[in-house]
ROMAR-661948 format. One record per residue (C-alpha): x, y, z; residue in three letters. Coordinates in steps of 0.2 Angstrom, whole numbers, padded with zeros to 4 digits, always signed. Layout:
N
XYZALA ...
This chain:
116
+1404+0436+0220MET +1420+0436+0210TYR +1420+0433+0191PHE +1428+0415+0193LYS +1415+0411+0206GLN +1401+0416+0194LYS +1409+0405+0181ILE +1410+0391+0193GLY +1392+0392+0199LYS +1386+0394+0181SER +1396+0378+0176GLY +1389+0368+0190GLU +1371+0373+0186GLU +1374+0368+0168ILE +1382+0351+0173ALA +1368+0348+0185LYS +1355+0350+0171GLN +1365+0340+0159TYR +1366+0325+0172LEU +1347+0326+0175ILE +1344+0326+0156GLN +1355+0310+0155GLU +1345+0302+0169GLN +1356+0304+0184TYR +1348+0307+0201LYS +1356+0322+0209ILE +1359+0317+0228ILE +1368+0333+0233GLN +1378+0348+0227THR +1392+0357+0235ASN +1396+0344+0248PHE +1410+0353+0259ARG +1421+0346+0273CYS +1438+0350+0280TYR +1446+0340+0266PHE +1438+0349+0251GLY +1422+0350+0241GLU +1413+0339+0229ILE +1403+0349+0216ASP +1389+0336+0212ILE +1385+0319+0220ILE +1374+0309+0209ALA +1368+0291+0206GLN +1365+0281+0191LYS +1363+0262+0189ASP +1367+0259+0207ASN +1383+0268+0206VAL +1387+0283+0217LEU +1395+0296+0206ILE +1406+0311+0212PHE +1408+0325+0199VAL +1421+0338+0198GLU +1415+0352+0187VAL +1427+0363+0178LYS +1420+0378+0168ALA +1430+0389+0157ARG +1427+0404+0145THR +1443+0400+0135ASN +1457+0388+0134GLN +1471+0401+0138LYS +1477+0390+0153TYR +1474+0373+0145GLY +1459+0361+0145LEU +1448+0362+0161PRO +1451+0344+0166ALA +1470+0348+0166GLN +1467+0358+0182SER +1462+0342+0191VAL +1480+0340+0197THR +1487+0326+0208LYS +1484+0337+0223GLN +1466+0340+0219LYS +1463+0322+0216LYS +1470+0318+0234LYS +1458+0331+0241HIS +1443+0323+0231ILE +1448+0306+0237ARG +1448+0311+0255LYS +1432+0321+0253THR +1424+0306+0246ILE +1430+0295+0260GLU +1423+0307+0273TYR +1406+0308+0264TYR +1404+0289+0264LEU +1409+0288+0282LEU +1398+0303+0288SER +1383+0296+0278LYS +1387+0278+0284LYS +1387+0272+0266ILE +1396+0255+0264GLN +1397+0242+0250ASN +1393+0254+0236VAL +1401+0256+0219SER +1408+0273+0216ILE +1414+0283+0201GLN +1423+0299+0199ILE +1419+0310+0184ASP +1425+0327+0178VAL +1413+0338+0167ILE +1421+0351+0157GLU +1410+0366+0152ILE +1415+0377+0138TYR +1404+0392+0142LEU +1407+0402+0126LYS +1405+0387+0115LYS +1391+0380+0124GLY +1399+0363+0125GLU +1400+0349+0138ILE +1413+0336+0139ASN +1409+0322+0152HIS +1425+0312+0157ILE +1419+0297+0166LYS +1428+0286+0179ASN +1444+0296+0181ILE +1458+0287+0190SER +1464+0294+0207LEU 
């Protein structure tokens, strides 16, 4: 496994544990389809939450959430649409969050309800 993949997997595990601690129910991790991937799908207060996890060891290339570009948001939206369709989920409130993980500092920044 490459270094970046190890950082990503480590960040996803930290984010998952954080969400569990915050009383989220984890529905699925690493949902993949033709359009892209959703790192974590969770539920809290009858809202289905799609989480993009961005882990970094430093801020050399900017804040982690800045890597969620317009193109990445498009892939997230299409992946969510496919997920809802494939699971036959209708009439549900959804939310898209980004969780930034700063591995060296041990910090987590949960950005809720980003706009697509």
